[in-house]
N, C-alpha and C positions, 0 to 999 in steps of 0.2 A: 662202495654201491655203483649198482648200474642205475641209468634212469627207471624211474617208477612210471607205470603204463597209467595214460589217465582218458577217460571218456566221458562225453558230457553231450544232452540234447534236450530239447524243448518240443514236446507236443502235448493236445489236450488227452491224448488217450498214451498213460504211463506206460502202457506195454509196447507200444511204438519207441517211444522215447527209451526204454531199455534196450530195445533191437539196436537200435542207432549207437548208444553207450556199449554194447558187447560188441558189436563191430568194431568200433575204434579199438576198443580194450585189446581184442584177440590180433588185429593188426599190429599194433605198436609190439605185445608182446612175440611176435614173429620178428622184429627187427634187430639187428646187430645193437648193442649199447644197452639194450631195454632190459630190464631185472625178467627173467625167463620162468622162477621160480617164487611167484609171492605167496604171502601167506596170511597178511594183515591188508582189509579193506577198508577204504576212510568212503562215505555214502553220507552224500547230503542232497536234500530234497525240498523244493519250495514247499509255501504251505499248501498251495493246489492240492499236491498228492498225498498230504498228512494223513486224510482219512483212509488209504490204500498202502500207508507205511507198511505193514505186516504183508502184506498181498508181495508190496516190489521185493523187500528183503528175501521172501520165499523163494519168488523166482529168479533173484539175482544168484542166491546162494545155489540154486539147485543148477544153473547153469555153469557157475565157475565152483564146482564140488572143491578144487583144490585150496579155495581160500578157507583156511580153518577160523578167523579171526575176523569180526565185524565191528564199526564203531561207526557215529556218525549222529545228525539229527537233522531239524527243520530248520531253514531261514524263510523270511519274505522274499530273500534272493539268495543265489549260489553264484559260485563262480568257477570257471576252469580256466586254465591256461591265462589268454589274456580277453576272456569274454564275460560278462558278468547276464546272468537270467534273472531278470528285478520284476516281481508282480506278474510272473508269467510261469505255467507249469514246466517244469524242469529237473532234473535230476543228474549230479555228477559224483565220479567213482574214481577214485587211484588204487592201484594195487601196489603194495609196499611190501618189496623184500629186506626184510631185517631176520637178523639173528633170533630163532625161538625163545632162546632164554633170556633175550635183551627186553623184552615187551610185557605186558599184561593187559588185558582187555578187563574192565571190572564196570560194574553197576551195584545199583540198592542193593539187587537180590544176589549178588555175587562180588562182594567188597575186596578189596585187595588186602590179602593175606600177610600174614607177616613171613613168608617164605619167598619173597622178593622184595629185594632191596631197589627201590625206585630213586631214581636221579631226579626227575623231572615227570611233566605229565600233561597230556591234553586232556581238557574237561569241556564237558557238553554237560551243561544244565536247565533245569527246570523252572524260569524267572517268577514262579507262585511257590516255589520250595520257601517255606520258614526257615527264617535264619539264614540266607543263604550266604551273607558275609561272614559270618562265621564259619561254617562249612568249608566255604571256599580257604580261610586261612588255616581251618585245622587241617585239610587236605595239603594244603603247601608244607605244613611243619611235617607231614609223612613224607617227604621228599628229602633225599639228600643237598639238591640246590637251593630248597625254598623257591623255587619257579615253577609256577602252572602256567599254561596257553591255551587259549580256547574261547566260549563264550556262552549266551544264554539264547535258548531256542526262541524263535521268533515267529509268529504269524498269528493268522485268524482264527485258525482252527485248533484240532489237538497238538499239543507241544510235546511230539514223538523224540524217542532218543532210540539210535539202534547199538545195541551191545550183545555180542555173542563170543564166547571163548569156544576155541575148539582143543582136541587134542590133549585134553587132561590140565589144560592151562589154569582152568578155574575150577573150582567144585562149589556146589552149592546152587548151582544156576537151576538144576532139576526140568523141570516142564516147561520154566518160563520161557515165552515167545522169541527175546530178543527186540523186542521193540518196547520201551518203557515211558512213564511219564512221571515226574516227579523227581527231586533229590539230582545227583549227580552220576554221571558214568565217563566213560574216556580209556583212553589209553596210557598206562605208565610205561616211562622208557627207561633201562637201565644205564649205568653211566656208559655203557658199550657204544649205545648210539649217541653218536654225536648230533647235536640240536643246536644251532643259531638264531636267536628270536630277539625281536626288537618292538618297542611299541610306537606308533605314530600316532603324534596329537592333530587335531585337526581344529582346534580353536587359536585365537589369536590375544593376546591380553590388550586390555584397554589402557593401563597405566601401569604402572610399578607394583611391587609386591608390598603386602601390608603384613603387620603381625596382629593377630587376634589377640586382643588383652582384654576384652569382659565376653562371658556369652554362658549359655548354658544348654545343651544338647543339640539339637539344629539350629538354634538363636547366636546368632553373632550381635552382640550388643556394641562393643566397641572395637576400630580397629587403629591402632596404633594412638590409644588414647581417646580418638575420637567418636562420637556417635556413628556406628556404622552405616546407617540412612544418609547421614551427611556427606559420607566419604564418595558413597556411590551415584548421589545426586549430583556432587561434583564433578566428579570423572564422566560422568553422562552427559554432562550440562544441560542440565534440565532440572526443571521447579515445583515444589507442588503447588506451587500458583498457578500451572497450568497442569492438571492433571491429566489429561488426556494425552500428551504428549508425553509426559513423564512416564505413563503407563507404559505407552508403543515402545519406548527405549528399556525400560525394565524388561519387557517382556521378552525383548531378543538379547538379554545380556545374561550369562552363563557365571559362576564361579570356578576359578582353578585352587584346588586345594591340596598342599602338601602337608602330611604330620611333621613327626619327629625327625632329626634328622639320622637317629640311629637305624630309620627305615630304610634309607635310600639305598640303593645299590650299588652306588660308586659316588669318588669325591665330586664329579662334574654335576651330579645329580642333586647336590645339596641346595642347590638356590632352584626356585621355584619359576623363576624369569632370567633365561640366560643373558650372555651377553649381546645374542642378533635379537633380543626380543622377543623370542618364541617360548615356550613350556620345554620343561625336561620331559622328559619318559617317567619319571615318579607323580606326575601331576594327575590327580584326580578331580573330572568335570562332574558341576554336579548344576542341580535348577535352583533357580530364585524361587521359592515358593509363596513367598509372603512378606509383606512389608509392614513394620508397628513404626507410625508416624509419632503418635504420643511416648514411645520409650525409644525411637531411635534406631532400631533395630532390624536386622533384615533376617530370615528366615530362610533356610536352604536344605535342601534334601541330602543332609549327609550329618551326622555326628561330628560336630568340631571343638576340639580341646582348646583350651587357653595355650597359646603357643604356637598355633598353627597359622604357617602362611598361606595368605590369600589373597587373589587377585580377580579383578573382574574382568571378563574376558567376554568375545564375541566367536560364529563361526566364522571361518575366513575359508575361502576355496585356496586363494593364492599360497596363504600359508601351509595349509592342508598338503598341495602338492609339494609344496619344496621341504617340507618335511618327511614325504614321504621318499621323497629321492633321498633324502640325508640316510634313512633306515637302510635303503638300500643299499648306498655307498658303503656303508659300516658294516654289511653282514660281508659284502665282496672283499672290503678291506681285510677283515679278520680270516676271511677264508683263501684269498689270492695271496702269493707270493710278491706280484708287484701290484698292489692296488689300483683300481681304478680312481683317478682324482674325483673327488667330490665335484669339483669346479664343472668337470665334463658332463656329468649328469644334473648337474643345478641348471645348468644352461642349456640343455639340450632343447631344442624345439619337439612340440607334440608331434610332428611328421618325422622326426627324425629315424635313423636307420637302428633296429635292435642291436644293441651291441651283444659281441661274443659271449655265452653263456659261460657261468663259472664251471671250469672244468669237474669240478669237485661238489656239486650240490646233486642229486638224486631227485628230489622232490620239494615242494613247497606247501606250506597251508597258508591260507590268509584270512582270518576273521575279522570282517568290517564292519563298523555302526552300520545301522538299516535306516541310518539319517544321512549317511555319506553316500557310497556310487556313484555313477558315470556322470548323473546330473550334476551332484555336488562338485564335481571335476571338469566339467565342459561339455560332456556329452555321453552318449552311450559307452558303458564299457570304460570310460577315460581314465579310472582308477586302475583297473585291472592292466590298461596299456602302460602305464608309468611304471608299476611294476616289470612288466616284460622287457620295455627297452631297458631299465636299471640292471636286470639279472640277467637278462638273454631266454632264450626258450628252453626255459626249464619246466618240467611238468608241474602243475599247480592246482589245488583246489581248494575250496574254503566256501564260507556263507556269510550271508548279513544279517548280523545278532539283535538282540535286544538290550546288547550288554558284554563288552570284550573282559576277556579275562587275561591278567597278564602279572607275573610275579603271585602274592596274596593277594591283590587286589580286583576290584569289579570296577572296570573303566564304562566310560560314554562317548561317544562321539572320536572314538581312535580306529586305528588297524591294528592288527597284533601278526606282524610275518614271521613265519618262523619255517627255516628249511633245515632238510635233512642233509647232512656232510659227510663226507670220507674221513676217515679218522686218518 
């Protein structure tokens, strides 16, 4: 595959931003090495433009009539190449050239039919959708790999999703406008589209992993046979005799959870805390939502079964940076005959030169938590610049989500980086 064309712009007036995006797109399509006959567009807008989502889609699709399929959503921020637009009016667009028989756009009014064998899928979801966790798991079960990637729409206005299929690829859309709210939408990909995806965590364990030995629902009663609250207070080095100090410590603490080993994607992911003291990719980070001093229990925002591994954790910028470098190095290692050493990326200074791009990456999608972004990594666009220095100058778009989707899980405080690669 040739390089995908990307355009991005910010302006209080969406038409001016769209004009800037189209100018960039057209200039890149004319360059050697870029895909000249794209058919799939990935469009992400910030919530400042959410009320104009329909107008934006109609305008862009009229200006790019050769594009038959559109997908995307709204985020509190969007990303393109090495730039993030956070809490400002902006839109980003990537045009992908893929075999038409190897992808399908789907939505609630045009569900994925039986005539297409999905290997994996890019998912956009409305966070207000009932039973969302179950819908994500059900969708993953309909793919051959069981792997999804994407995120939840995020913003202070309408939770719009874009989903348009052309050339008869999807039936049943009828008079639908292509802008939706509620449920799931996205793009399913066949086995002929090579995608490499990784999850990067943003939290660091406070101490070792424990096993839930008693509890029910979202209430953790015991860890390793001890009252869960006693374990939490001991690891945070606080006491209920000084309630203000204890409450402050607990409010800044999260839990990392990993369920039964058979759900793990690889043997190395079977440990919640790895040898370096960091979380593995299958760990779900959730909030502590309550304490029960009388019963010694801790309530978390997830259903927890007995046998689940649990570790208390905190958000950590240094750990997030190191883990983002790790996943970039793993992607390059999988795609390049002579892998770029992880140590080189891990010790690269922030001002280090961009490495040579991997020659077989056509484009990338990056979905990051709305609680991450440049400020968490040390400055504006710092998170995206880490990706750029590690992967090289590959076309990239993405958004800052209200929850990240990878495998069949809904994550938090993570980033999900996926690249389109040559077969």
